[in-house]
Each structure stands twice: as C-alpha cells, then as structure tokens.
VODO-656980 format. One line per 3 residues: number of its first residue (from 0); their letters; for each residue x, y, z of N, C-alpha, C, O, CB. Coordinates in pm, whole numbers, plus 50000, padded with zeros to 5 digits. Each point is the difference from the previous one (the first is absolute). Glycine has a CB too. Layout:
NUM = A = X:Y:Z:X:Y:Z:X:Y:Z:X:Y:Z:X:Y:Z  ...
// end
This chain:
0 = MKR = 05944:21487:87909:50017:50059:49866:50113:49928:49927:50102:49966:50061:49815:50260:50021  50066:49749:49788:50102:49932:49922:50116:50095:49969:49985:50122:50006:49840:49726:49895  50290:50095:50065:50114:50083:49963:49986:50048:49857:49936:49935:49917:50210:49939:50244
3 = NKL = 49914:50240:49811:50001:50056:49865:50135:49964:49938:50100:50066:50027:49742:50125:50037  50160:49706:49853:50125:49949:49943:50070:50105:49915:50122:50016:50008:49782:49755:49995  50020:50300:49915:50060:50100:49912:50065:50112:50082:50110:50045:49968:49720:49901:49854
6 = RQL = 50101:50098:50284:50058:50103:50087:50129:49951:50062:50098:50075:50007:49674:50013:50041  50230:49788:49997:50120:49946:50063:50117:49996:49904:50112:50032:50038:49744:49834:50113  50119:50095:49725:50107:49996:49900:50056:50139:49975:50121:50017:49988:49772:49783:49907
9 = LTD = 50020:50299:50095:50046:50137:49979:50078:50051:50120:50103:50065:49984:49701:49976:49867  50148:49930:50268:50068:50043:50122:50140:49940:50010:50094:50065:50046:49684:49956:50068  50234:49853:49842:50128:49931:50004:50091:50038:49883:50114:49954:49994:49772:49858:50122
12 = GRP = 50065:50271:49794:50080:50041:49885:50023:49891:49898:50101:50000:49930:50007:50159:50219  49798:49748:49843:50015:49888:49907:49923:50026:49870:49903:50076:50001:50125:49766:50195  50014:50097:49694:49928:50017:49873:49866:49929:50005:49978:49911:50082:50239:50105:49796
15 = TLG = 49691:50025:50033:49868:49937:49995:49963:49967:49856:50043:50067:49906:49887:50058:50301  49990:49771:49779:49954:49958:49868:49851:49967:50006:49956:49923:50085:50274:49988:49858  49694:50148:49967:49858:49973:49993:49957:49974:49857:50080:50010:49906:49884:50131:50295
18 = TRI = 49910:49826:49783:49939:49989:49869:49858:50051:50012:49948:50019:50111:50197:49782:49824  49790:50223:49950:49869:50065:50001:49894:49908:49942:50027:49918:49912:50084:50306:50067  49766:49792:50072:49890:49919:49951:49876:50086:49981:49975:50094:50076:50119:49704:50040
21 = NST = 49828:50170:49781:49867:50055:49980:49894:49908:50058:49891:50045:50038:50189:50070:49755  49952:49756:50213:49904:49900:50046:49982:50006:50151:50094:50025:50074:49970:49829:49733  49813:50124:50236:49972:49991:50144:49995:49855:50048:49972:49976:50118:49901:50239:49865
24 = WPS = 50154:49689:49930:49993:49859:50036:50113:49967:50098:50117:50012:49963:49778:49932:49813  50075:50014:50346:50105:49972:50098:50102:49896:49954:50115:50004:50043:49721:50053:50132  50124:49852:49738:50094:49897:49954:50116:50060:49922:50109:49943:49997:49703:49895:49996
27 = VIE = 50166:50277:49943:50110:50067:49931:50105:50044:50101:50120:49987:49975:49723:50090:49842  50112:49976:50296:50094:50040:50106:50074:49878:50053:50120:50007:50027:49731:50187:50035  50078:49694:49954:50066:49878:50047:50104:49951:49901:50107:49956:50040:49686:49984:50084
30 = AIA = 50177:50068:49746:50097:49958:49898:50125:50086:50007:50112:49950:49987:49700:49972:49865  50170:50208:50168:50115:50090:50014:50081:49963:50124:50123:49997:49996:49750:50188:49887  50057:49788:50226:50068:49966:50125:50082:49872:49985:50109:49990:50055:49708:50121:50074
33 = HTG = 50130:49793:49796:50068:49872:49987:50130:50010:49920:50079:49906:50001:49699:49984:50014  50246:50221:49916:50129:50019:49934:50111:50018:50102:50116:49966:49975:49769:50137:49827  50079:49950:50314:50098:50019:50106:50095:50116:49980:50101:50009:50071:49882:49753:49965
36 = VFD = 49988:50329:49869:50096:50107:49970:49944:50140:50022:50076:50097:49996:50026:49751:49841  49768:50165:50187:49940:50134:50010:49972:50038:50146:49966:49916:50083:49933:50052:49690  50117:50162:50254:49973:50054:50132:49856:50049:50013:49943:49997:50109:50297:50066:49909
39 = YVE = 49703:49982:49872:49864:50054:50005:49934:49991:49863:50066:49980:49899:50001:50175:50286  49802:49860:49816:49919:50002:49879:49924:50132:49998:49941:50040:50100:50037:49705:49895  50025:50322:49891:49926:50126:49985:49871:49975:49922:50004:49954:49886:50212:50178:50121
42 = FIA = 49672:49900:50054:49872:49993:49931:49976:50134:49932:49994:50104:50065:49914:49728:50101  50078:50165:49700:49987:50124:49924:49854:50041:49997:49934:49992:49896:50268:49950:49962  49747:50102:50255:49859:50034:50013:49959:50120:49916:49882:50019:49971:50125:49887:50258
45 = EYA = 50091:50175:49731:49970:50114:49913:49941:49954:49867:49925:50073:49937:50260:50056:50172  49849:49750:49850:49959:49951:49868:49897:49887:50005:49932:49975:49901:50292:50091:50019  49764:49866:50192:49925:49875:50005:49870:50014:50078:49991:50081:50092:50224:49795:49890
48 = PFT = 49683:50044:49983:49877:49996:50079:50021:49915:50125:50073:49901:49997:49789:50127:49794  50073:50012:50319:50016:49925:50125:49888:50039:50095:49931:50101:49982:50320:49886:49987  49733:49930:50134:49907:50031:50109:50078:50008:50130:50117:49961:50006:49692:49925:49872
51 = LHD = 50127:50163:50227:50065:50003:50130:50028:49860:50052:50098:49978:50071:49788:50239:49976  50029:49687:49918:50025:49862:50039:50131:49950:49938:50076:49928:50064:49676:50030:49957  50274:50081:49854:50123:49959:49933:50124:50045:50077:50097:49925:50012:49784:50085:49769
54 = LDH = 50115:50112:50271:50116:50052:50073:50029:49914:50123:50115:49968:50028:49832:50264:49892  49948:49730:50153:50019:49910:50115:50062:49868:49958:50096:49953:50062:49708:50154:50051  50142:49833:49782:50048:49869:49957:50145:50006:49952:50079:49910:50027:49687:50029:49909
57 = MAR = 50269:50168:49995:50137:50013:49949:50099:50017:50115:50105:49936:50002:49806:50166:49786  50055:49983:50306:50090:50023:50114:50014:49873:50084:50110:49966:50045:49825:50276:49958  49955:49689:50017:50003:49877:50080:50091:49895:49934:50077:49932:50068:49689:50116:50016
60 = TAE = 50224:49941:49784:50082:49903:49928:50148:50036:50010:50084:49912:50022:49726:50045:49821  50222:50170:50141:50139:50043:50009:50059:49969:50137:50114:49957:50011:49838:50224:49823  49968:49842:50271:50048:49975:50136:50033:49853:50022:50095:49967:50072:49768:50225:50008
63 = LHD = 50061:49720:49858:50025:49857:50015:50135:49959:49941:50056:49896:50037:49699:50065:49955  50297:50122:49918:50125:49965:49931:50111:50102:50026:50097:50006:49925:49768:49882:49899  50121:50191:50282:50103:50098:50040:50034:50097:49887:50117:50031:49976:49975:49799:50183
66 = LSM = 49806:50217:49771:50016:50104:49900:49935:50128:50051:49902:49996:50075:50101:49832:49737  50051:50285:50146:49932:50126:50022:49911:50029:49880:50022:49948:49890:50168:50138:50253  49709:49999:49879:49914:50045:49891:50007:50152:49988:49992:50072:50100:49855:49729:49934
69 = MIK = 50167:50246:49843:49995:50143:49967:49878:50021:49912:49964:49913:49921:50290:50114:50096  49682:50089:49996:49890:50034:49912:50031:50132:49930:50045:50096:50063:49790:49782:50086  50141:50126:49721:50012:50123:49922:49859:50056:49982:49915:49937:49938:50297:49981:49940
72 = VDD = 49766:50201:50177:49864:50053:50004:49979:50111:49897:50091:50076:49969:49898:49865:50273  49890:50066:49708:49958:50105:49909:49992:50131:50077:49956:50002:50114:49917:49834:49742  50169:50272:50082:50001:50130:50069:49860:50046:50038:49983:50065:50103:50224:49994:49770
75 = EHH = 49693:49910:50048:49866:50055:50018:49940:49967:50136:49936:50086:50060:50034:49895:49695  50049:49898:50294:49942:49962:50129:50107:49932:50086:49974:49900:50066:49797:50072:49828  50348:50085:50105:50115:49933:50061:49988:49987:50152:50047:49901:50056:50090:50187:49759
78 = EYV = 49802:50008:50252:49995:49993:50146:49916:49882:50046:50041:49925:50089:49987:50324:49923  49855:49734:49929:49912:49891:50040:50065:49864:49970:50006:49913:50088:49793:50234:49868  50250:49835:49921:50057:49869:49963:50127:49971:50078:50020:49887:50045:49882:50138:49726
81 = AQR = 50183:50075:50246:50125:49978:50074:49971:49958:50144:50062:49906:50051:50054:50262:49804  49791:49900:50210:49970:49965:50139:49936:49862:50010:50030:49924:50093:49941:50318:49959  49942:49724:49855:49937:49867:50005:50102:49891:49970:49992:49891:50058:49790:50210:49873
84 = AVG = 50314:49925:49980:50103:49900:49970:50088:49977:50122:50030:49886:50035:49967:50182:49724  50045:50039:50306:50078:49986:50123:49918:49923:50104:50054:49913:50069:50069:50303:49883  49749:49814:50059:49914:49929:50093:49987:49852:49968:49976:49919:50089:49901:50291:49945
87 = SGF = 50139:49755:49839:49995:49860:49959:50129:49926:50030:50003:49877:50007:49837:50187:49815  50270:50013:50195:50128:49937:50029:50110:50033:49903:50107:49940:50007:49767:49881:50095  50104:50272:49805:50105:50041:49907:50105:50079:50077:49968:50082:50086:49867:49924:49720
90 = DSV = 50292:49969:50162:50112:50059:50073:50053:50129:49937:50080:50070:50060:49979:49702:50012  49895:50258:49807:50057:50114:49928:49897:50056:49905:49914:49928:49948:50316:49975:50071  49780:50229:49957:49911:50067:49905:50084:50080:49902:50088:50077:50040:49726:49936:50132
93 = LFT = 50158:49968:49699:50063:50078:49894:49897:50099:49949:49899:49962:49940:50256:49847:49995  49871:50320:50089:49910:50106:49958:50039:50052:49862:50117:50004:49964:49845:50058:50277  49936:49976:49682:50022:50042:49862:49966:50148:49980:49930:50061:50081:50020:49706:49844
96 = DCR = 50103:50289:49966:49959:50131:49947:50031:50119:50089:49944:50108:49979:49880:49772:49906  50264:50105:50213:50037:50115:50083:50081:50099:49916:50081:49962:49915:49919:49893:50293  49977:50272:49817:50067:50104:49923:50082:50096:50084:50073:50082:49946:49743:49899:49894
99 = SAA = 50173:50010:50293:50068:50096:50086:50028:49936:50135:49949:49893:50032:49939:50298:49850  50196:49878:50197:50028:49953:50135:49872:49999:50085:49982:49914:50085:50253:50175:49897  49678:50009:49993:49874:50005:50074:49914:49878:49970:49936:49946:50090:50072:50305:49906
102 = DVE = 49990:49704:49879:49926:49879:49963:50055:49880:50077:49924:49919:50053:50030:50175:49718  50178:49896:50233:50065:49887:50068:49969:50002:50149:49971:49896:50059:50212:50106:49770  49823:50115:50231:49968:50012:50142:49857:49956:50029:49974:49935:50101:50189:50253:49917
105 = QCI = 49745:49846:49894:49860:49962:50020:49985:49847:49993:49925:49942:50078:50000:50278:49823  50145:49717:50005:49993:49854:49987:50055:49932:50125:49942:49903:50049:50081:50118:49702  50086:50030:50299:50061:49941:50119:49907:50012:50120:49988:49906:50079:50238:50148:49831
108 = RTI = 49709:50060:50105:49906:50018:50112:49885:49899:49992:49946:49961:50103:50113:50282:49905  49904:49717:49871:49894:49901:49982:50028:49871:50076:49908:49937:50053:50045:50163:49724  50173:49861:50228:50039:49871:50057:50050:50011:50143:49983:49906:50078:50072:50020:49695
111 = RPD = 50004:50184:50263:50059:50012:50132:49891:50011:50109:49891:50049:49972:50311:50061:49926  49827:49844:50225:49898:49998:50106:49958:50140:50043:50077:50095:49996:50018:49689:50082  49781:50224:49963:49942:50126:50046:50036:50021:50147:49918:49985:50090:49891:49995:49744
114 = TPE = 50319:50057:50185:50052:50030:50134:50061:50139:49997:50032:50051:49892:50013:49703:50157  49972:50310:50068:50059:50134:50000:50138:50005:49938:50034:50096:49930:49836:49952:50272  50210:49848:49822:50137:50002:49948:50010:49962:49853:50092:50044:49932:49984:49901:50295
117 = DGG = 49829:49974:49723:50006:49957:49861:49921:50090:49906:50038:50019:49885:49989:49749:50197  49864:50289:49967:49921:50091:49918:49933:49935:49881:49972:50067:49901:50179:50107:50171  49823:49695:49936:49939:49929:49889:49848:50004:50005:49940:50064:50086:50259:49790:49907
120 = RYG = 49740:50073:49912:49854:49998:49988:49942:49859:50018:49881:49979:49975:50136:50218:49872  50065:49708:50197:49953:49862:50018:49968:49980:50148:50089:49999:50085:50051:49917:49717  49733:50068:50227:49955:49982:50138:49991:49855:50040:50060:49913:49936:49815:50298:50043
123 = AAA = 50051:49763:50127:49987:49865:50056:49891:49924:49926:49884:50000:50042:50195:50083:50183  49958:49852:49667:49905:49924:49918:50020:49851:50023:50110:49948:49979:49887:50236:49847  49898:49747:50216:50010:49856:50030:49989:49918:49872:49904:49925:49981:49997:50115:50247
126 = RRF = 50197:49977:49686:50005:49924:49875:50084:49874:50019:50046:49972:50111:49928:50240:49756  50044:49713:50026:50059:49867:50013:50135:50000:50072:50026:49911:50080:49854:50027:49713  50205:50159:50180:50134:49997:50059:49999:50036:50148:50103:49994:50066:49990:50066:49712
129 = AYM = 49789:49977:50274:49994:50042:50139:49871:49957:50068:49940:50077:50075:50203:50115:49866  49815:49685:50033:49879:49950:50064:50014:49997:50153:50110:49996:50055:49844:49868:49739  49933:50139:50270:49989:49984:50145:50071:50114:50073:49965:50116:49979:50023:49635:49992
132 = RYA = 50109:50221:50111:50053:50098:50094:50109:50088:49940:50049:50089:50069:49895:49754:50111  50096:50135:49694:50115:50072:49947:49968:50140:49949:50086:50087:50004:50006:49693:49938  49787:50244:50011:49968:50130:49939:50022:50113:50101:49942:50000:50108:49890:49889:49740
135 = GSP = 50253:50205:50115:50028:50114:50085:50106:49976:50106:50030:50091:50076:49741:49976:49882  50285:49814:50049:50101:49968:50101:50137:50054:49958:50016:50042:49885:49855:49751:50179  50228:50207:50025:50135:50041:49962:50056:49916:49884:50067:50054:49911:49970:50019:50326
138 = DYV = 49937:49796:49763:50046:49916:49889:49935:50041:49868:50063:49999:49895:49973:49812:50266  49839:50225:49848:49925:50045:49882:50062:50128:49944:50020:50013:49880:49768:49882:50212  50241:50199:49996:50062:50126:49958:50135:49974:49934:50032:50060:49897:49850:50061:50290
141 = QAL = 50197:49789:49871:50131:49969:49943:49986:49933:49864:50080:50025:49909:50015:49952:50321  49804:49937:49755:49978:49934:49871:49972:50102:49890:50047:49985:49887:49863:49814:50234  50015:50305:49912:49973:50105:49902:50126:50081:49969:50020:50041:49886:49743:49970:50195
144 = RDI = 50319:50010:50018:50127:50069:49976:50091:49918:49910:50081:50055:49925:49899:50056:50296  50006:49756:49786:50087:49912:49923:49956:49980:49855:50078:49947:49921:49974:49941:50292  49827:50153:49752:49956:49984:49861:50097:50074:49908:50032:50117:50022:49726:49863:50052
147 = VIV = 50288:49952:49824:50099:50057:49907:49927:50088:49899:49909:49956:49931:50245:49844:50097  49889:50326:49964:49937:50098:49912:50088:50022:49878:50115:50040:50012:49772:50071:50185  50056:49862:49686:50073:50013:49873:49925:50098:49911:49877:50000:49997:50215:49763:50021
150 = MMI = 49980:50320:49910:49939:50098:49910:50046:49979:49857:50119:49980:49974:49868:50183:50215  49919:49842:49718:50035:50006:49859:50052:50141:49969:49938:50100:50036:49887:49724:49905  50290:50182:49993:50049:50125:49943:49977:49987:49850:50079:49937:49929:50098:50105:50256
153 = EKK = 49715:50016:49767:49956:49972:49864:49940:50121:49928:49956:49989:49886:50005:49780:50188  50038:50345:49992:49944:50120:49939:50109:50108:49990:50090:50006:50083:49681:49938:50010  50219:50139:49804:50099:50106:49980:50015:50089:50124:50113:50028:50039:49832:49969:49717
156 = PAV = 49945:50049:50307:50016:50082:50120:50072:49926:50114:50073:50061:50078:49719:50060:49857  50189:49747:50074:50065:49923:50106:50151:49995:49977:50078:50011:50095:49714:49851:49935  50249:50123:49846:50144:49999:49971:50060:50138:50029:50111:50010:50052:49855:49812:49771
159 = EAL = 49960:50282:50144:50047:50136:50027:50008:50029:50149:50083:50080:50043:49817:49993:49740  50016:49862:50297:50000:50020:50145:50067:49884:50072:49972:49976:50118:49817:50157:49861  50297:49795:49953:50055:49876:50053:50070:50017:50134:49976:49922:50092:50050:50001:49674
162 = DQI = 50058:50177:50247:50073:50020:50126:49905:50020:50117:50021:49944:50108:50169:50156:49763  49705:49979:50108:49904:50025:50108:49922:49873:50035:49973:49974:50117:50007:50264:49809  49985:49684:49972:49926:49876:50024:50084:49900:50078:49953:49939:50095:49917:50098:49694
165 = LAV = 50255:49947:50171:50088:49904:50066:50033:50039:50144:50041:49917:50080:50055:50028:49697  49885:50182:50254:50029:50049:50135:49880:49984:50095:50012:50029:50119:50149:50133:49781  49726:49794:50049:49879:49985:50084:50021:49889:50103:50038:49889:49964:49816:50192:49846
168 = DGL = 50122:49950:50314:50015:49902:50108:49897:49889:49986:49881:50027:49984:50210:50152:50168  49954:49698:49854:49910:49886:49992:49998:49931:49866:49939:49894:49986:49926:50218:50181  50201:49945:49733:50010:49935:49870:50107:49892:50007:50113:50026:50040:49812:50186:49841
171 = DMI = 50038:49665:50079:50092:49887:50013:50067:49959:49870:50113:49951:50002:49747:49974:50183  50073:50095:49702:50052:49951:49873:49929:50074:49888:49889:50049:50017:50162:49723:50081  50015:50236:49785:49933:50058:49883:50011:49903:49882:50086:49912:49996:49966:50323:50085
174 = QWG = 49858:49783:49824:49995:49918:49880:49985:50090:49879:49908:50082:49995:49989:49725:50133  50192:50180:49776:49995:50078:49878:49891:49948:49907:49981:49879:49987:50265:50171:50035  49681:50043:49913:49893:49963:49907:50019:50065:49864:49948:50109:49977:49898:49864:50216
177 = PSD = 50226:49963:49716:50030:50061:49870:49880:50021:49910:49997:50096:49923:50222:49800:50096  49682:50017:49988:49884:50015:49910:49921:50126:50033:49969:50079:49911:50018:49671:50065  49981:50269:50152:49929:50121:50039:50084:50124:49976:49949:50103:49957:49927:49765:50214
180 = YSM = 50254:50121:49856:50085:50118:49981:50005:50041:49854:49993:50118:49968:50143:49813:50230  49877:49971:49713:50004:50033:49857:49871:50069:49955:50004:50091:49918:50149:49714:50043  49734:50151:50094:49873:50067:49970:50000:50143:50051:49953:50091:49933:49930:49688:50076
183 = SIG = 50169:50238:50113:49991:50131:50065:50089:50105:49936:49984:50120:50026:49962:49762:50184  50149:50075:49705:50084:50097:49929:49967:50006:49851:50074:50058:49920:50107:49900:50248  49705:49980:49795:49958:50005:49860:50072:49902:49910:50006:50021:49879:49941:50213:50159
186 = RAG = 50109:49659:50020:50072:49898:49923:49939:49863:50025:50071:49904:50029:50141:50232:49985  49657:49854:49973:49928:49876:50034:50060:49879:49930:50017:49999:49878:49776:50135:50155  50238:49765:50046:50052:49874:49946:50148:49999:49974:50055:49895:49966:49727:50074:49936
189 = ERD = 50286:50143:50113:50142:50008:49969:50083:49977:50127:50070:50090:50047:49882:50070:49764  50040:49721:50241:50070:49966:50124:50151:50011:49987:50070:50023:50098:49743:49827:49959  50238:50133:49821:50145:50005:49976:50046:50135:49948:50116:50015:49962:49878:49742:49991
192 = NPE = 49916:50341:50045:50038:50133:49956:50112:50054:50089:49997:49979:50121:49769:50063:49793  50334:50028:50029:50111:50053:50080:49955:50086:50119:50063:49997:50106:50073:50000:49687  49755:50079:50188:49952:50082:50109:49944:49914:50114:50017:50033:50117:49932:50149:49719
195 = VEA = 49986:49708:50128:49947:49908:50101:50115:49928:50070:49999:49983:50122:49790:49985:49743  50310:49990:50057:50117:49933:50058:50076:50092:50095:50046:49956:50105:49971:49902:49689  49995:50268:50168:50070:50096:50086:49926:50018:50133:50062:50009:50106:50027:50109:49690
198 = AAN = 49780:49887:50196:49919:50014:50122:50015:49875:50087:50009:50011:50123:49828:50138:49755  50165:49733:50060:50016:49876:50075:50133:49998:50074:50005:49966:50119:49852:49915:49713  50249:50155:50100:50132:50003:50064:50001:50098:50116:50057:49972:50106:50050:49967:49675
201 = KVF = 49831:50175:50199:49993:50099:50108:49927:49944:50121:50046:50016:50113:49957:50168:49718  49885:49751:50145:49919:49946:50110:50078:49895:50079:50006:50008:50123:49785:50037:49744  50268:49859:50065:50072:49892:50069:50122:50054:50075:50021:49967:50116:49900:49872:49708
204 = KTA = 50158:50243:50109:50123:50049:50063:49971:50093:50117:50067:49993:50103:50048:49987:49677  49786:50107:50205:49967:50092:50109:49944:49925:50121:50034:50031:50114:49921:50148:49718  49961:49722:50142:49943:49921:50111:50110:49930:50078:49999:50000:50123:49790:49967:49746
207 = IQM = 50305:49973:50060:50109:49931:50068:50084:50098:50081:50038:49971:50113:49967:49857:49704  50023:50288:50126:50079:50102:50069:49930:50049:50126:50065:50030:50100:50032:50038:49682  49769:49940:50214:49925:50052:50114:49955:49891:50097:49930:50028:50098:49995:50157:49756
210 = GIP = 50116:49691:50119:49973:49892:50094:49861:49941:49995:49958:49933:50094:50206:50173:50045  49764:49918:49752:49867:49938:49980:50015:49890:49896:50029:50030:49885:49848:50186:50175  50104:49658:49977:50023:49891:49905:49907:50010:49879:49879:50008:50017:50196:49847:50172
213 = PRA = 49980:50143:49689:49915:49992:49881:49979:49853:49962:50089:49918:50018:49994:50308:49902  49800:49744:50028:49972:49865:49950:49990:50006:49848:49944:50094:49944:49935:49843:50270  50176:49963:49720:49993:49992:49854:49907:49887:49960:50011:49888:50051:50222:50204:49927
216 = EIV = 49675:49936:49931:49915:49896:49942:50069:49949:49873:50032:50079:49911:49754:50026:50184  50237:49765:49899:50069:49940:49886:49916:49886:49944:49909:49949:50067:50316:50115:50029  49806:49896:49781:49926:49892:49934:50073:49867:50015:49938:49899:50033:49969:50265:49803
219 = VAD = 50225:49837:50141:50081:49879:50013:50125:50033:50082:50032:50117:50020:49883:49792:49757  50153:49988:50270:50114:50019:50089:50109:50087:49939:50063:50079:50071:49886:49700:50029  50075:50207:49770:50105:50078:49936:49977:50151:50010:50094:50078:49993:49942:49731:49852
222 = DAK = 49837:50230:50170:49969:50143:50011:50053:50063:50128:50009:50122:50010:49787:49836:49855  50240:49959:50232:50042:50053:50131:50139:50061:49997:50032:50083:50085:49824:49747:50021  50228:50131:49798:50141:50040:50005:50020:50150:50004:50077:50050:50082:49976:49743:49796
225 = RYL = 49879:50280:50035:50021:50145:49996:49964:50066:50132:50063:50098:50041:49890:49898:49714  49945:49949:50311:49959:50056:50128:50094:49959:50112:50031:50080:50089:49734:49917:49833  50282:49879:50075:50097:49955:50099:50127:50084:49993:50059:50034:50103:49849:49734:49882
228 = DMG = 50132:50266:49893:50119:50084:49983:49980:50140:50059:50097:50067:50037:49959:49803:49756  49818:50174:50214:49968:50131:50059:49991:49995:50152:50001:50103:50067:49877:49954:49724  50114:49821:50263:49987:49985:50144:49862:49961:50046:49974:49998:50120:50203:50166:49900
231 = VRH = 49732:49804:49886:49864:49959:50036:50003:49858:50056:50069:49913:49946:49833:50237:49874  50024:49828:50287:49998:49868:50064:49857:49948:50024:49980:49903:50072:50238:50155:50037  49685:50007:49829:49861:49959:50019:49934:49987:49862:50004:50092:49919:49983:50024:50308
234 = FSI = 49954:49766:49749:49947:49971:49867:49863:49934:50008:49968:49927:50094:50265:50049:49823  49686:50053:49981:49876:49927:49976:50008:49946:49859:50019:50076:49905:49845:50071:50256  50123:49722:49824:50022:49937:49870:49868:49953:49939:49932:49911:50053:50297:50018:50021
237 = NYD = 49736:50133:49813:49890:49961:49914:49865:49996:50076:49994:50034:50118:50170:49833:49745  49730:50091:50066:49868:49985:50062:49922:49893:49926:50030:49967:49885:49971:50274:50189  49898:49705:49993:49934:49878:49955:49945:50007:49858:50021:49907:49922:49923:50052:50314
240 = LRI = 49986:50148:49728:49938:50007:49868:50104:50005:49889:49982:49938:49895:49824:50178:50207  50303:49957:49921:50104:50006:49897:50070:49866:49986:50030:49957:49888:50001:50286:50160  49996:49690:50065:50062:49868:49995:49913:49904:49920:50049:49927:49915:50063:50115:50307
243 = LHD = 49759:49958:49807:49906:49913:49930:49993:50034:49852:50005:49911:49915:49863:50066:50296  50120:50152:49757:49991:50043:49861:50125:49964:49922:49991:49945:49890:49861:50240:50181  50266:49845:49986:50125:49975:49928:50021:49851:49975:50045:49960:49893:50052:50246:50210
246 = FLR = 49871:49712:49998:50016:49855:49983:49906:49949:49892:50043:49927:49910:50026:50050:50330  49804:50059:49768:49903:49950:49904:50029:50049:49859:49986:49924:49904:49845:50069:50277  50210:50132:49806:50030:50052:49866:50122:49931:49940:49996:49957:49885:49907:50264:50181
249 = THG = 50205:49767:50012:50122:49939:49949:49978:49856:49959:50035:49961:49888:50097:50190:50257  49811:49770:49944:49985:49858:49972:49880:49972:49910:50001:49904:49923:50106:50045:50296  49792:50133:49791:49887:49985:49909:50040:50026:49856:49957:49928:49910:49890:50138:50274
252 = EQV = 50234:50037:49793:50047:50030:49864:50086:49887:49946:49993:49968:49881:50000:50276:50171  50087:49695:50033:50084:49889:49955:49915:49881:49955:50026:49940:49896:50155:50136:50260  49718:49891:49924:49913:49888:49962:49918:50035:49877:49979:49915:49914:50011:50011:50327
255 = RRA = 49961:50200:49750:49923:50042:49884:50080:49989:49872:49948:49957:49897:49924:50197:50249  50256:49885:49859:50085:49989:49881:50020:49854:49962:50001:49965:49882:50116:50249:50180  49899:49699:50040:50017:49858:49971:49875:49941:49935:50010:49914:49913:50149:50068:50280
258 = LEE = 49724:50065:49850:49875:49950:49943:49980:50045:49855:49933:49934:49922:49970:50066:50307  50156:50114:49738:49980:50056:49866:50109:49963:49901:49994:50040:49884:49889:50146:50224  50216:49737:49936:50106:49959:49908:49951:49890:49906:50077:49953:49916:50095:50108:50257
// end
C-alpha cells in the first residue's frame, strides 16, 4: 500500500498547501507537481463532469509525482463517489452540505473500515489502491483509517452546531464555505456581509481552539495574511478555471484595447 502524504503531514503537525482543479486531464496534475510547491491537488468533483476511469488516471498521475489527491464530493451521492475515489487512490475526501454532527458521523463511517473497532462502512473492495492480496488485509484497513476526512462548514445549522461537529471523532480538518453560508442565511452573494464575516471568524477560531485544523481557500498569496495571523496553517490557493479566466480576461482586454486605439 502506498503512503498517504497528506496524512503524514497532518500527523507531523506540518502546514499543507493545495490547489483545486475542475479538469480531469492528468497533465494538469503533472503541471502542478512540476512547480514543486504543492502537497496535494483537490479535484472539485462536486462541480465537474468525470468518469470512474478519470479517478484512476488522476490518482495514478499524482502518485508518480509524490502528490496526494483530495476529492470534493456532491452530497447527493457522496457515499458511492467517496468510496470509489478512495478505491482509485485518493488520500482525502472533502464532504459537502453537512448540517449536524450526525451528518458528519455518517460521512466518516462511509470511509472508515468495516471492522468492529472502526464501525465504518468500507469493506474489502479490490479496487485500484488494493489490487491482488491487499483487499481486506491489515494494511488495507490501516490505509482506510489514514484517509483524511475534511468537512465543509457552509450551512447555518452547521455553524450553530459547530462545537458538536468539531468534537466528532475522526474529523481531521474543516473548510469554511462563505458562498453557501451566505445563501443559507438569506444573503446570497454577500460573502463580505458582516454576518458572514462574523461566522467565518467563529469557525476558524473555534476550530483552532478545539484542535481541528481549518483550511482557508484563497485566490492569491496576499490573501493568506489574515488567516496566518489567526493561526491557520493549511491553504488551498485558487483553481484552474478561475486562473484561466482571470488571465485571459486581463490580457485579452489589454490586447483588445491596443487593437482599438
């Protein structure tokens, strides 16, 4: 069984840096790896089209370059996709739309091994990460225990139940979601609303106090300062479609203006 790099970094108490992609093209993962600065790549499966073959190819590519892979799964069919992604070789799962500690517990059981001591729902499946003799072995069970479990805190009920959620055994990290939260309080699109900002501060500070690492999604490096000052040490910077859009818009507008002068 391969090592889980992201798990090892968390166990060692070291900071982590990732980025997000919508594309399933393995060369995008290779380009990210060649920067030499990222620990993992998050595939935003909640938003992007993909096949099960894509998950295998993405995980295989990441392994060749000592990267971990995280998948963000849609709530509607999260158990199936999360288990298949882990079976493909993904090291971490980011679950969405949880509203209570019970929701979080159910997500964690999806990934944890089906043993008496773990109480999970993941059995002996001979998928890519456990071909041949590994499925159901002690190493296989440990690999499932090592999968990093991350939860989006993005709904009003989740913020209200934050202490209970952060106390759930097996939760490794949380991620704040201002867009969903603003919708859930009737402030759609108002990511900078004082009420949204207050909730964000509560989420980050409470998570740090309770020993659950929070991750901050940022667009550019300068955005990290406010979170670093709070004690945040885990970041995901930008994503492929936004990078492409911003570059093309900025430089395309410059050339367009030059053509029209």
